[in-house]
DSSP file (Angstrom, degrees, kcal/mol; ACC not computed):
  #  RESIDUE AA STRUCTURE BP1 BP2  ACC     N-H-->O    O-->H-N    N-H-->O    O-->H-N    TCO  KAPPA ALPHA  PHI   PSI    X-CA   Y-CA   Z-CA
    1    1 A M              0   0    0      0, 0.0     2,-0.3     0, 0.0    98,-0.2   0.000 360.0 360.0 360.0 137.1  208.2  129.5   59.2
    2    2 A V  B     -A   98   0A   0     96,-2.6     2,-1.9     2,-0.2    96,-0.5  -0.698 360.0-111.6-102.3 157.9  211.0  131.9   60.1
    3    3 A N  S    S+     0   0    0     -2,-0.3    41,-0.5    94,-0.1     2,-0.3  -0.377  84.9  91.7 -87.4  60.6  213.3  131.6   63.1
    4    4 A R        -     0   0    0     -2,-1.9    94,-0.4    94,-0.2     2,-0.2  -0.977  61.1-142.0-146.0 155.5  212.0  134.8   64.8
    5    5 A G  E     -B   42   0B   0     37,-3.1    37,-1.9    -2,-0.3     2,-0.3  -0.487  23.6-133.7-102.6-174.9  209.3  135.9   67.2
    6    6 A L  E     -BC  41  95B   0     89,-2.3    89,-2.6    35,-0.2     2,-0.4  -1.000  16.2-171.7-145.3 141.2  207.3  139.0   66.8
    7    7 A V  E     -BC  40  94B   0     33,-2.2    33,-2.9    -2,-0.3     2,-0.4  -0.999   3.0-167.4-135.3 140.9  206.3  141.9   69.1
    8    8 A I  E     -BC  39  93B   0     85,-2.0    85,-2.3    -2,-0.4     2,-0.5  -0.996  10.8-151.6-125.6 129.2  203.8  144.7   68.5
    9    9 A A  E     - C   0  92B   0     29,-0.6     2,-0.5    -2,-0.4    83,-0.2  -0.887   6.0-161.3-103.9 127.5  203.6  147.7   70.9
   10   10 A T  E     - C   0  91B   0     81,-3.1    81,-2.8    -2,-0.5    24,-0.1  -0.939  23.0-121.2-109.9 123.7  200.4  149.6   71.2
   11   11 A A  E     - C   0  90B   0     -2,-0.5    79,-0.2    79,-0.2     2,-0.2  -0.289  26.9-160.4 -65.1 143.7  200.5  153.1   72.6
   12   12 A K    >>  -     0   0    0     77,-3.0     3,-1.3     0, 0.0     4,-1.3  -0.600  40.8 -77.5-114.7-179.6  198.6  153.9   75.8
   13   13 A E  H 3> S+     0   0    0      1,-0.3     4,-2.6    -2,-0.2     5,-0.2   0.790 123.3  61.3 -54.0 -37.6  197.4  157.2   77.3
   14   14 A P  H 3> S+     0   0    0      0, 0.0     4,-1.9     0, 0.0    -1,-0.3   0.874 104.5  50.6 -59.7 -33.9  200.8  158.2   78.7
   15   15 A F  H <> S+     0   0    0     -3,-1.3     4,-2.1    74,-0.4    -2,-0.2   0.939 110.7  48.3 -65.7 -45.0  202.3  158.2   75.2
   16   16 A R  H  X S+     0   0    0     -4,-1.3     4,-2.0     1,-0.2    -1,-0.2   0.889 109.1  53.9 -60.7 -40.2  199.4  160.4   74.0
   17   17 A E  H  X S+     0   0    0     -4,-2.6     4,-1.0     1,-0.2    -1,-0.2   0.879 106.5  52.2 -62.3 -38.8  199.9  162.7   77.0
   18   18 A W  H >X S+     0   0    0     -4,-1.9     3,-0.7     1,-0.2     4,-0.6   0.920 106.7  52.9 -63.7 -42.8  203.6  163.1   76.0
   19   19 A L  H >< S+     0   0    0     -4,-2.1     7,-1.7     1,-0.3     3,-0.9   0.892 108.6  50.6 -57.0 -39.9  202.5  164.0   72.4
   20   20 A L  H 3< S+     0   0    0     -4,-2.0    -1,-0.3     5,-0.2    -2,-0.2   0.723 105.8  56.9 -71.4 -20.4  200.3  166.7   73.9
   21   21 A S  H << S+     0   0    0     -4,-1.0    -1,-0.2    -3,-0.7    -2,-0.2   0.514  83.0 111.3 -89.8  -4.5  203.2  168.1   76.0
   22   22 A L  S << S-     0   0    0     -3,-0.9    -3,-0.0    -4,-0.6    55,-0.0  -0.215  85.1-107.8 -67.9 159.0  205.5  168.7   73.0
   23   23 A P  S    S+     0   0    0      0, 0.0    -1,-0.1     0, 0.0    -3,-0.0   0.839 124.4  32.7 -55.4 -33.7  206.4  172.2   71.9
   24   24 A E  S    S-     0   0    0     -5,-0.1    -2,-0.1     2,-0.0    -3,-0.1  -0.809 103.4-142.5-119.5  86.5  204.1  171.6   68.9
   25   25 A P        -     0   0    0      0, 0.0     2,-0.7     0, 0.0    -5,-0.2  -0.098   5.4-144.0 -59.4 143.4  201.5  169.4   70.5
   26   26 A W        -     0   0    0     -7,-1.7     2,-1.2   -10,-0.2    -5,-0.1  -0.931  11.9-167.3-105.3 109.1  200.0  166.5   68.6
   27   27 A D        +     0   0    0     -2,-0.7   -10,-0.1    -7,-0.1   -11,-0.0  -0.713  33.9 139.3 -98.6  83.7  196.3  166.2   69.5
   28   28 A V        -     0   0    0     -2,-1.2    -8,-0.1   -12,-0.2    -9,-0.1  -0.961  52.5-113.5-127.0 143.3  195.4  162.8   68.1
   29   29 A P    >>  -     0   0    0      0, 0.0     4,-2.0     0, 0.0     3,-0.9  -0.367  30.5-112.0 -72.3 156.0  193.3  160.0   69.6
   30   30 A L  H 3> S+     0   0    0      1,-0.3     4,-2.5     2,-0.2   -19,-0.1   0.840 116.3  63.6 -55.5 -34.6  195.0  156.7   70.5
   31   31 A E  H 34 S+     0   0    0      1,-0.2    -1,-0.3     2,-0.2    -3,-0.0   0.894 106.2  43.8 -59.1 -38.6  193.1  155.0   67.7
   32   32 A E  H X4 S+     0   0    0     -3,-0.9     3,-1.3     2,-0.2     4,-0.4   0.898 111.1  53.4 -73.2 -40.8  195.0  157.1   65.2
   33   33 A I  H 3< S+     0   0    0     -4,-2.0     3,-0.3     1,-0.3    -2,-0.2   0.891 116.6  39.5 -58.7 -38.7  198.3  156.7   67.0
   34   34 A N  T >< S+     0   0    0     -4,-2.5     3,-0.6     1,-0.2    -1,-0.3   0.238  84.0 108.3 -97.0  11.9  197.8  152.9   66.8
   35   35 A E  T <  S+     0   0    0     -3,-1.3     2,-0.4     1,-0.3    -1,-0.2   0.897  93.0  16.6 -58.3 -46.4  196.3  152.8   63.3
   36   36 A D  T 3  S-     0   0    0     -4,-0.4    -1,-0.3    -3,-0.3     2,-0.1  -0.726  84.5-170.1-132.8  82.3  199.4  151.2   61.6
   37   37 A R    <   -     0   0    0     -3,-0.6     2,-0.3    -2,-0.4   -27,-0.1  -0.414  23.3-115.5 -79.0 147.8  201.6  149.8   64.2
   38   38 A T        -     0   0    0    -29,-0.2   -29,-0.6    -2,-0.1     2,-0.5  -0.637  21.4-144.4 -80.9 136.8  205.1  148.5   63.5
   39   39 A A  E     -B    8   0B   0     -2,-0.3     2,-0.5   -31,-0.1   -31,-0.2  -0.902  14.8-152.5-101.3 129.4  205.7  144.8   64.0
   40   40 A Y  E     -B    7   0B   0    -33,-2.9   -33,-2.2    -2,-0.5     2,-0.4  -0.897   7.4-138.7-109.9 125.8  209.2  144.0   65.3
   41   41 A L  E     +B    6   0B   0     -2,-0.5   -35,-0.2   -35,-0.2     3,-0.1  -0.665  30.8 176.5 -76.9 132.7  211.0  140.7   64.6
   42   42 A I  E     -B    5   0B   0    -37,-1.9   -37,-3.1    -2,-0.4     3,-0.1  -0.816  37.9 -72.0-130.2 168.4  212.7  139.5   67.7
   43   43 A P        -     0   0    0      0, 0.0   -39,-0.2     0, 0.0    -1,-0.1  -0.229  63.7 -88.2 -59.5 153.8  214.7  136.3   68.6
   44   44 A E        -     0   0    0    -41,-0.5     2,-0.3   -40,-0.1   -39,-0.1  -0.245  48.1-170.6 -57.0 149.3  212.8  133.1   69.0
   45   45 A F        -     0   0    0     51,-0.2     3,-0.1    -3,-0.1   -41,-0.0  -0.995  22.9-170.4-144.6 150.1  211.4  132.4   72.4
   46   46 A E  S    S+     0   0    0     -2,-0.3     2,-0.3     1,-0.2    -1,-0.1   0.601  71.3  16.1-113.5 -17.4  209.8  129.4   74.0
   47   47 A D  S  > S-     0   0    0      1,-0.1     4,-2.4    49,-0.0    -1,-0.2  -0.919  83.3 -92.3-150.9 174.2  208.5  130.7   77.3
   48   48 A D  H  > S+     0   0    0     -2,-0.3     4,-2.6     1,-0.2     5,-0.2   0.842 119.6  56.3 -62.4 -35.6  207.8  133.8   79.3
   49   49 A D  H  > S+     0   0    0      2,-0.2     4,-1.9     1,-0.2    -1,-0.2   0.925 110.3  43.9 -63.8 -43.9  211.3  133.9   80.8
   50   50 A Q  H  > S+     0   0    0      2,-0.2     4,-2.3     1,-0.2    -2,-0.2   0.915 113.8  51.8 -65.1 -42.0  213.0  133.9   77.4
   51   51 A R  H  X S+     0   0    0     -4,-2.4     4,-2.4     1,-0.2    -2,-0.2   0.903 109.2  49.7 -61.6 -41.9  210.4  136.5   76.2
   52   52 A D  H  X S+     0   0    0     -4,-2.6     4,-2.2     2,-0.2    -1,-0.2   0.868 109.7  51.3 -67.9 -36.6  211.1  138.8   79.2
   53   53 A R  H  X S+     0   0    0     -4,-1.9     4,-1.4     2,-0.2    -1,-0.2   0.902 110.7  48.8 -63.4 -42.1  214.9  138.6   78.6
   54   54 A I  H  X S+     0   0    0     -4,-2.3     4,-1.9     1,-0.2    -2,-0.2   0.917 109.7  52.1 -64.6 -42.8  214.4  139.5   75.0
   55   55 A L  H  X S+     0   0    0     -4,-2.4     4,-2.6     1,-0.2    -2,-0.2   0.921 106.2  53.5 -60.2 -43.8  212.2  142.4   75.9
   56   56 A R  H  < S+     0   0    0     -4,-2.2     4,-0.3     1,-0.2    -1,-0.2   0.843 111.7  47.5 -59.2 -32.7  214.8  143.7   78.4
   57   57 A K  H  < S+     0   0    0     -4,-1.4    -1,-0.2    -3,-0.2    -2,-0.2   0.844 125.3  25.3 -76.7 -33.7  217.3  143.6   75.5
   58   58 A F  H >X S+     0   0    0     -4,-1.9     4,-1.7    -3,-0.1     3,-0.5   0.513  89.0  96.3-114.0  -6.4  215.2  145.4   72.9
   59   59 A F  H 3X S+     0   0    0     -4,-2.6     4,-3.2     1,-0.2     5,-0.2   0.865  83.8  55.2 -59.5 -36.4  212.7  147.6   74.6
   60   60 A I  H 3> S+     0   0    0     -4,-0.3     4,-2.7     1,-0.2    -1,-0.2   0.886 106.6  50.9 -67.0 -35.3  214.7  150.8   74.4
   61   61 A S  H <> S+     0   0    0     -3,-0.5     4,-1.8     2,-0.2    -1,-0.2   0.909 114.0  44.3 -64.5 -41.4  215.0  150.4   70.6
   62   62 A I  H  X S+     0   0    0     -4,-1.7     4,-2.1     2,-0.2    -2,-0.2   0.921 114.3  50.2 -68.6 -43.9  211.2  149.9   70.3
   63   63 A F  H  X S+     0   0    0     -4,-3.2     4,-2.1     1,-0.2    -2,-0.2   0.948 114.1  43.2 -58.5 -51.4  210.6  152.8   72.7
   64   64 A E  H  X S+     0   0    0     -4,-2.7     4,-2.6     1,-0.2    -1,-0.2   0.805 109.6  57.7 -70.6 -28.4  212.8  155.2   70.9
   65   65 A D  H  X S+     0   0    0     -4,-1.8     4,-1.6    -5,-0.2    -1,-0.2   0.914 108.3  46.7 -64.6 -42.4  211.5  154.1   67.5
   66   66 A H  H  X S+     0   0    0     -4,-2.1     4,-0.8     2,-0.2    -2,-0.2   0.919 112.9  49.4 -65.9 -42.4  208.0  155.1   68.6
   67   67 A L  H >X S+     0   0    0     -4,-2.1     4,-2.6     1,-0.2     3,-1.1   0.937 111.3  48.7 -61.0 -45.8  209.2  158.4   69.9
   68   68 A A  H 3< S+     0   0    0     -4,-2.6    -1,-0.2     1,-0.3    -2,-0.2   0.784 101.0  65.0 -66.6 -28.1  211.1  159.2   66.7
   69   69 A D  H 3< S+     0   0    0     -4,-1.6    -1,-0.3     1,-0.2    -2,-0.2   0.811 118.3  25.4 -62.2 -28.5  208.1  158.3   64.6
   70   70 A W  H << S+     0   0    0     -3,-1.1     2,-0.3    -4,-0.8    -2,-0.2   0.695 135.7  16.0-108.5 -26.7  206.3  161.2   66.1
   71   71 A W     <  -     0   0    0     -4,-2.6    -1,-0.3    -5,-0.2    -2,-0.1  -0.908  50.7-169.6-155.8 119.6  209.0  163.6   67.2
   72   72 A T        +     0   0    0     -2,-0.3     2,-1.2    -3,-0.1    -4,-0.1   0.587  61.7  98.9 -90.8 -10.8  212.6  163.7   66.1
   73   73 A K    >   -     0   0    0      1,-0.2     3,-2.2     2,-0.1     4,-0.3  -0.648  55.8-166.2 -80.3  99.5  214.0  166.2   68.6
   74   74 A E  G >  S+     0   0    0     -2,-1.2     3,-1.6     1,-0.3    -1,-0.2   0.763  80.9  70.3 -62.1 -25.5  215.5  163.9   71.2
   75   75 A E  G 3  S+     0   0    0      1,-0.3    -1,-0.3    -3,-0.1    -2,-0.1   0.729  99.8  50.3 -64.6 -18.8  215.9  166.7   73.7
   76   76 A D  G <  S+     0   0    0     -3,-2.2    -1,-0.3     2,-0.1    -2,-0.2   0.437  87.7 107.0 -96.5  -0.4  212.1  166.7   74.0
   77   77 A W  S <  S-     0   0    0     -3,-1.6     4,-0.1    -4,-0.3   -13,-0.0  -0.402  89.5 -87.2 -72.2 154.7  211.9  162.9   74.6
   78   78 A P        -     0   0    0      0, 0.0    -1,-0.1     0, 0.0    -2,-0.1  -0.431  32.5-141.2 -62.7 134.0  211.0  161.8   78.1
   79   79 A P  S    S+     0   0    0      0, 0.0     2,-1.0     0, 0.0    -2,-0.1   0.822  88.7  69.2 -68.1 -29.1  214.3  161.6   80.1
   80   80 A K        +     0   0    0      1,-0.1     0, 0.0     2,-0.0     0, 0.0  -0.785  54.1 155.9 -95.2 104.1  213.1  158.4   81.9
   81   81 A R        +     0   0    0     -2,-1.0     2,-0.1     4,-0.1    -1,-0.1  -0.396  23.2 138.1-124.6  55.3  213.0  155.6   79.3
   82   82 A D     >  -     0   0    0      1,-0.1     4,-2.4   -23,-0.0     5,-0.1  -0.360  69.7 -96.0 -92.1 176.7  213.3  152.6   81.5
   83   83 A L  H  > S+     0   0    0      1,-0.2     4,-2.4     2,-0.2     5,-0.2   0.859 122.5  55.2 -64.5 -36.5  211.4  149.3   81.2
   84   84 A R  H  > S+     0   0    0      2,-0.2     4,-1.5     1,-0.2    -1,-0.2   0.936 110.2  45.0 -62.4 -45.6  208.8  150.3   83.7
   85   85 A T  H  > S+     0   0    0      1,-0.2     4,-2.0     2,-0.2    -2,-0.2   0.903 110.3  55.2 -64.0 -41.1  208.0  153.5   81.9
   86   86 A F  H  X S+     0   0    0     -4,-2.4     4,-1.7     1,-0.2    -2,-0.2   0.922 108.0  48.5 -58.3 -45.0  207.9  151.5   78.6
   87   87 A R  H  < S+     0   0    0     -4,-2.4    -1,-0.2     1,-0.2    -2,-0.2   0.812 110.1  52.4 -66.9 -29.5  205.3  149.1   80.0
   88   88 A K  H  < S+     0   0    0     -4,-1.5    -1,-0.2    -5,-0.2    -2,-0.2   0.848 115.2  41.6 -70.6 -33.7  203.2  152.1   81.3
   89   89 A W  H  < S+     0   0    0     -4,-2.0   -77,-3.0   -75,-0.1     2,-0.4   0.680 118.6  39.2 -87.2 -21.3  203.2  153.7   77.9
   90   90 A F  E  <  -C   11   0B   0     -4,-1.7     2,-0.4   -79,-0.2   -79,-0.2  -0.985  60.6-143.5-138.4 141.5  202.7  150.6   75.7
   91   91 A D  E     -C   10   0B   0    -81,-2.8   -81,-3.1    -2,-0.4     2,-0.4  -0.799  30.7-144.7 -88.9 143.4  200.7  147.3   75.7
   92   92 A L  E     -C    9   0B   0     -2,-0.4     2,-0.5   -83,-0.2   -83,-0.2  -0.925  15.3-166.9-118.9 138.9  202.7  144.5   74.1
   93   93 A Q  E     -C    8   0B   0    -85,-2.3   -85,-2.0    -2,-0.4     2,-0.3  -0.978  13.6-164.7-123.5 117.4  201.5  141.6   72.0
   94   94 A F  E     -C    7   0B   0     -2,-0.5     2,-0.4   -87,-0.2   -87,-0.2  -0.761   8.1-169.8-103.2 146.9  204.0  138.8   71.5
   95   95 A H  E     -C    6   0B   0    -89,-2.6   -89,-2.3    -2,-0.3    -2,-0.0  -0.986   9.5-168.1-135.7 126.0  203.9  136.0   68.9
   96   96 A A  S    S+     0   0    0     -2,-0.4     2,-0.5   -91,-0.2   -51,-0.2   0.674  75.1  60.6 -86.9 -18.6  206.2  133.0   69.0
   97   97 A V        -     0   0    0    -91,-0.1     2,-0.5   -53,-0.1   -92,-0.1  -0.950  60.3-177.8-115.7 125.9  205.4  131.7   65.5
   98   98 A V  B     -A    2   0A   0    -96,-0.5   -96,-2.6    -2,-0.5     2,-0.4  -0.982   8.3-162.4-124.0 119.4  206.1  133.8   62.4
   99   99 A E        -     0   0    0     -2,-0.5     2,-0.7   -98,-0.2    -2,-0.0  -0.855   9.3-149.0-101.0 132.3  205.1  132.4   59.0
  100  100 A D        +     0   0    0     -2,-0.4    -2,-0.0     1,-0.1     6,-0.0  -0.907  17.1 177.4-100.7 111.6  206.5  133.9   55.8
  101  101 A L        +     0   0    0     -2,-0.7     2,-0.5     2,-0.1    -1,-0.1   0.385  48.5 101.3 -94.6   1.5  203.9  133.4   53.1
  102  102 A V        -     0   0    0      2,-0.1     2,-0.9     1,-0.0    -2,-0.0  -0.763  66.3-141.4 -95.7 128.6  205.9  135.2   50.4
  103  103 A D        +     0   0    0     -2,-0.5     2,-0.3     2,-0.0    -2,-0.1  -0.783  69.7  61.7 -83.2 109.4  207.7  133.2   47.7
  104  104 A G  S    S-     0   0    0     -2,-0.9     2,-0.2     2,-0.0    -2,-0.1  -0.866  93.0 -49.6 154.2 172.5  210.9  135.2   47.3
  105  105 A V        -     0   0    0     -2,-0.3     2,-0.6     1,-0.1    -2,-0.0  -0.468  47.1-131.0 -75.2 137.7  214.0  136.4   49.0
  106  106 A L        -     0   0    0     -2,-0.2     2,-0.4    -6,-0.0    -1,-0.1  -0.815  25.7-154.3 -89.2 121.2  213.6  138.2   52.4
  107  107 A F        -     0   0    0     -2,-0.6     2,-0.6     2,-0.0     0, 0.0  -0.772   9.5-148.9-101.3 142.5  215.5  141.5   52.3
  108  108 A D              0   0    0     -2,-0.4    -2,-0.0     1,-0.1     0, 0.0  -0.936 360.0 360.0-108.5 110.2  216.9  143.3   55.4
  109  109 A E              0   0    0     -2,-0.6    -1,-0.1     0, 0.0    -2,-0.0   0.452 360.0 360.0 -97.7 360.0  216.9  147.0   54.7
């Protein structure tokens, strides 16, 4: 077991609508957008309060990572990237226990 938690963000319809609004629109279904989601290691947490504090600290990194995965021109990103907007655009799945099943060194790239 590693001393980390995990969060996975799943895009919802507002994210897809943003993709459609881009100068070169991406017309893809949510299923395709969410086909291979990134899992983010976060600090350990024991309860909802700790989890929420962690989310407040890291949501902008996750939000902007998802935007950059689809469109790198930041001037076209939504100007409002607060926690409320993030929660409207993504469902979040948290995991408090992360098991490392690989025998070998864990590299941070």
